[in-house]
N, CA, C and O of each residue as an XYZ file, in Angstrom:
372
protein
N      19.475    -40.607    -19.191
C      18.792    -39.337    -19.354
C      17.674    -39.259    -18.321
O      16.794    -40.118    -18.270
N      17.726    -38.230    -17.515
C      16.691    -38.081    -16.488
C      15.866    -36.834    -16.781
O      16.366    -35.851    -17.328
N      14.625    -36.895    -16.415
C      13.697    -35.788    -16.630
C      13.281    -35.252    -15.260
O      12.852    -36.001    -14.381
N      13.417    -33.955    -15.109
C      13.012    -33.327    -13.855
C      11.770    -32.497    -14.112
O      11.685    -31.771    -15.104
N      10.828    -32.608    -13.231
C       9.621    -31.804    -13.317
C       9.663    -30.765    -12.209
O      10.002    -31.068    -11.066
N       9.322    -29.569    -12.555
C       9.324    -28.476    -11.608
C       7.880    -28.071    -11.341
O       7.130    -27.769    -12.269
N       7.505    -28.067    -10.097
C       6.151    -27.685     -9.748
C       6.212    -26.338     -9.030
O       6.858    -26.210     -7.990
N       5.545    -25.351     -9.583
C       5.508    -24.032     -8.981
C       4.241    -23.899     -8.152
O       3.141    -24.183     -8.626
N       4.404    -23.476     -6.938
C       3.260    -23.278     -6.061
C       2.967    -21.794     -5.957
O       3.880    -20.968     -5.937
N       1.724    -21.471     -5.892
C       1.325    -20.084     -5.727
C       0.384    -19.960     -4.546
O      -0.309    -20.908     -4.178
N       0.372    -18.797     -3.971
C      -0.505    -18.537     -2.840
C      -1.350    -17.321     -3.158
O      -0.844    -16.318     -3.662
N      -2.606    -17.409     -2.872
C      -3.511    -16.281     -3.071
C      -3.869    -15.714     -1.704
O      -4.130    -16.453     -0.755
N      -3.875    -14.419     -1.625
C      -4.228    -13.754     -0.386
C      -5.338    -12.768     -0.685
O      -5.271    -12.020     -1.660
N      -6.335    -12.768      0.138
C      -7.450    -11.852     -0.038
C      -7.440    -10.873      1.118
O      -7.387    -11.272      2.282
N      -7.491     -9.597      0.797
C      -7.501     -8.564      1.820
C      -8.921     -8.094      2.078
O      -9.744     -8.032      1.164
N      -9.194     -7.771      3.308
C     -10.483     -7.188      3.687
C     -10.209     -5.915      4.479
O     -10.378     -5.881      5.698
N      -9.776     -4.851      3.762
C      -9.418     -3.624      4.481
C     -10.646     -2.872      4.990
O     -11.734     -2.945      4.419
N     -10.428     -2.153      6.076
C     -11.473     -1.271      6.584
C     -11.548     -0.050      5.669
O     -10.723      0.100      4.768
N     -12.523      0.813      5.893
C     -12.643      2.012      5.053
C     -11.417      2.908      5.177
O     -10.962      3.472      4.182
N     -10.874      3.047      6.392
C      -9.671      3.858      6.583
C      -8.487      3.243      5.845
O      -7.689      3.963      5.245
N      -8.369      1.923      5.884
C      -7.278      1.256      5.182
C      -7.432      1.377      3.668
O      -6.438      1.502      2.953
N      -8.667      1.342      3.177
C      -8.903      1.522      1.736
C      -8.434      2.900      1.285
O      -7.839      3.045      0.217
N      -8.708      3.910      2.107
C      -8.281      5.271      1.779
C      -6.760      5.352      1.744
O      -6.184      5.951      0.836
N      -6.113      4.744      2.738
C      -4.649      4.766      2.784
C      -4.031      4.013      1.612
O      -3.031      4.457      1.046
N      -4.617      2.882      1.248
C      -4.110      2.136      0.090
C      -4.213      2.971     -1.180
O      -3.299      2.978     -2.005
N      -5.333      3.674     -1.331
C      -5.530      4.522     -2.510
C      -4.528      5.677     -2.518
O      -4.004      6.039     -3.572
N      -4.261      6.258     -1.340
C      -3.294      7.355     -1.266
C      -1.893      6.878     -1.619
O      -1.176      7.545     -2.365
N      -1.503      5.730     -1.088
C      -0.181      5.188     -1.411
C      -0.048      4.905     -2.902
O       0.985      5.188     -3.508
N      -1.098      4.347     -3.484
C      -1.073      4.076     -4.925
C      -0.986      5.379     -5.722
O      -0.303      5.437     -6.744
N      -1.673      6.417     -5.260
C      -1.639      7.706     -5.942
C      -0.258      8.339     -5.911
O       0.204      8.893     -6.909
N       0.404      8.255     -4.752
C       1.762      8.811     -4.641
C       2.714      8.040     -5.543
O       3.534      8.637     -6.240
N       2.607      6.717     -5.532
C       3.485      5.900     -6.381
C       3.256      6.202     -7.858
O       4.209      6.307     -8.630
N       1.998      6.340     -8.246
C       1.679      6.632     -9.647
C       2.222      8.008    -10.039
O       2.775      8.168    -11.127
N       2.067      8.995     -9.167
C       2.552     10.343     -9.456
C       4.073     10.353     -9.591
O       4.608     10.966    -10.515
N       4.772      9.679     -8.678
C       6.235      9.636     -8.735
C       6.711      8.938    -10.008
O       7.665      9.387    -10.643
N       6.048      7.843    -10.381
C       6.422      7.128    -11.608
C       6.204      8.024    -12.832
O       7.073      8.113    -13.699
N       5.054      8.682    -12.901
C       4.759      9.537    -14.052
C       5.707     10.724    -14.120
O       6.086     11.148    -15.212
N       6.097     11.269    -12.967
C       7.052     12.365    -12.957
C       8.411     11.894    -13.495
O       9.030     12.584    -14.305
N       8.869     10.735    -13.052
C      10.134     10.191    -13.546
C      10.084      9.905    -15.039
O      11.056     10.139    -15.758
N       8.949      9.398    -15.499
C       8.771      9.136    -16.925
C       8.817     10.433    -17.720
O       9.451     10.498    -18.773
N       8.148     11.461    -17.216
C       8.159     12.776    -17.876
C       9.582     13.314    -17.979
O       9.997     13.816    -19.024
N      10.322     13.202    -16.877
C      11.688     13.717    -16.859
C      12.579     12.980    -17.857
O      13.326     13.618    -18.599
N      12.515     11.668    -17.887
C      13.374     10.910    -18.805
C      12.959     11.128    -20.258
O      13.814     11.140    -21.144
N      11.687     11.299    -20.513
C      11.261     11.609    -21.885
C      11.778     12.967    -22.331
O      12.172     13.141    -23.484
N      11.777     13.935    -21.410
C      12.327     15.248    -21.752
C      13.818     15.150    -22.056
O      14.311     15.814    -22.968
N      14.527     14.336    -21.304
C      15.959     14.140    -21.563
C      16.156     13.482    -22.927
O      17.038     13.878    -23.690
N      15.334     12.475    -23.233
C      15.422     11.828    -24.547
C      15.168     12.815    -25.675
O      15.894     12.824    -26.670
N      14.142     13.648    -25.527
C      13.841     14.652    -26.551
C      14.984     15.647    -26.692
O      15.359     16.013    -27.806
N      15.529     16.079    -25.582
C      16.651     17.019    -25.631
C      17.841     16.389    -26.347
O      18.466     17.023    -27.197
N      18.152     15.139    -26.001
C      19.299     14.476    -26.606
C      19.117     14.231    -28.102
O      20.084     14.288    -28.861
N      17.894     13.961    -28.525
C      17.671     13.747    -29.958
C      17.719     15.058    -30.732
O      18.138     15.083    -31.889
N      17.288     16.153    -30.096
C      17.304     17.455    -30.768
C      18.657     18.150    -30.686
O      18.970     19.003    -31.516
N      19.462     17.788    -29.689
C      20.766     18.429    -29.486
C      21.851     17.361    -29.353
O      22.308     17.082    -28.245
N      22.264     16.769    -30.460
C      23.259     15.689    -30.361
C      24.626     16.153    -29.860
O      25.426     15.336    -29.403
N      24.900     17.452    -29.940
C      26.205     17.950    -29.486
C      26.263     18.185    -27.974
O      27.343     18.170    -27.384
N      25.117     18.400    -27.357
C      25.097     18.662    -25.900
C      24.103     17.711    -25.226
O      23.061     18.134    -24.725
N      24.440     16.442    -25.225
C      23.551     15.443    -24.642
C      23.587     15.500    -23.115
O      24.628     15.743    -22.505
N      22.424     15.268    -22.524
C      22.319     15.193    -21.078
C      22.455     13.747    -20.628
O      22.026     12.821    -21.317
N      23.054     13.572    -19.469
C      23.210     12.237    -18.901
C      21.905     11.833    -18.216
O      21.242     12.660    -17.591
N      21.544     10.554    -18.338
C      20.338     10.075    -17.664
C      20.594      9.955    -16.166
O      21.654      9.480    -15.759
N      19.647     10.374    -15.347
C      19.840     10.285    -13.905
C      19.727      8.843    -13.411
O      18.977      8.038    -13.964
N      20.482      8.537    -12.368
C      20.377      7.223    -11.734
C      19.135      7.222    -10.830
O      18.475      8.248    -10.669
N      18.834      6.080    -10.254
C      17.693      5.988     -9.338
C      17.901      6.902     -8.138
O      16.956      7.527     -7.655
N      19.128      6.980     -7.662
C      19.422      7.848     -6.517
C      19.244      9.312     -6.913
O      18.690     10.103     -6.150
N      19.714      9.670     -8.106
C      19.534     11.041     -8.589
C      18.058     11.389     -8.721
O      17.632     12.482     -8.349
N      17.284     10.454     -9.250
C      15.844     10.691     -9.395
C      15.187     10.902     -8.038
O      14.325     11.768     -7.889
N      15.592     10.115     -7.053
C      15.018     10.265     -5.716
C      15.362     11.629     -5.135
O      14.498     12.291     -4.559
N      16.609     12.058     -5.278
C      17.014     13.367     -4.770
C      16.251     14.495     -5.469
O      15.834     15.461     -4.831
N      16.076     14.364     -6.773
C      15.320     15.371     -7.510
C      13.850     15.386     -7.095
O      13.238     16.449     -6.990
N      13.300     14.223     -6.867
C      11.902     14.130     -6.429
C      11.719     14.841     -5.096
O      10.768     15.602     -4.920
N      12.622     14.596     -4.165
C      12.536     15.236     -2.847
C      12.699     16.748     -2.977
O      11.989     17.506     -2.316
N      13.618     17.187     -3.815
C      13.910     18.615     -3.936
C      12.867     19.378     -4.748
O      12.534     20.514     -4.413
N      12.345     18.761     -5.821
C      11.496     19.501     -6.749
C      10.005     19.218     -6.599
O       9.189     20.131     -6.723
N       9.646     17.981     -6.337
C       8.236     17.597     -6.400
C       7.557     17.657     -5.040
O       6.458     18.198     -4.918
N       8.194     17.112     -4.034
C       7.546     17.031     -2.726
C       7.168     18.385     -2.129
O       6.091     18.496     -1.543
N       8.004     19.421     -2.249
C       7.590     20.712     -1.676
C       6.299     21.262     -2.292
O       5.575     22.009     -1.633
N       6.006     20.910     -3.524
C       4.802     21.410     -4.193
C       3.597     20.493     -4.016
O       2.485     20.860     -4.396
N       3.797     19.320     -3.453
C       2.712     18.344     -3.293
C       2.689     17.868     -1.838
O       3.330     16.877     -1.488
N       1.941     18.586     -1.002
C       1.902     18.291      0.431
C       1.411     16.888      0.723
O       1.767     16.322      1.757
N       0.606     16.308     -0.152
C       0.003     14.998      0.100
C       1.026     13.873      0.044
O       0.734     12.773      0.515
N       2.209     14.100     -0.512
C       3.279     13.108     -0.434
C       3.617     12.842      1.036
O       3.745     11.693      1.458
N       3.758     13.926      1.804
C       4.127     13.801      3.205
C       2.990     13.234      4.048
O       3.228     12.579      5.062
N       1.780     13.483      3.632
C       0.624     12.938      4.349
C       0.677     11.417      4.377
O       0.406     10.803      5.409
N       1.020     10.819      3.266
C       1.104      9.356      3.183
C       2.323      8.855      3.947
O       2.231      7.881      4.694
N       3.460      9.514      3.764
C       4.685      9.066      4.413
C       4.624      9.213      5.923
O       5.099      8.338      6.647
N       4.047     10.309      6.412
C       3.970     10.522      7.853
C       3.170      9.435      8.545
O       3.541      8.978      9.626
N       2.080      9.021      7.927
C       1.248      7.989      8.550
C       2.002      6.678      8.663
O       1.918      6.002      9.688
N       2.735      6.312      7.624
C       3.487      5.068      7.641
C       4.574      5.067      8.693
O       4.823      4.042      9.329
N       5.223      6.202      8.885
C       6.285      6.274      9.880
C       5.728      6.223     11.287
O       6.373      5.680     12.184
N       4.534      6.781     11.504
C       3.931      6.735     12.824
C       3.572      5.297     13.196
O       3.728      4.886     14.346
N       3.095      4.547     12.223
C       2.711      3.155     12.482
C       3.920      2.296     12.804
O       3.824      1.377     13.617
N       5.079      2.585     12.168
C       6.268      1.778     12.396
C       6.893      2.040     13.762
O       7.523      1.151     14.335
N       6.726      3.226     14.277
C       7.365      3.577     15.561
C       6.670      2.962     16.750
O       7.094      3.168     17.888
């Protein structure tokens, strides 16, 4: 009988962002939070509909469906989504 010990290593990283980077981090977090809350709202509405209407249940959207709906319904009404995305794409190019 042999005993194996597993040692997990962790690494800590400390960031020191500039003021501009702090603003960008906050914007990215805001967009992510808004998208998550929108998806949560949508799925809760589907759950409520399905519980109230057992004869005409709606199918839950996949991740791809949610992304397409987000682009079609949410982004046109929230210009700041593109503000965050545009900056990231400029940096990558």
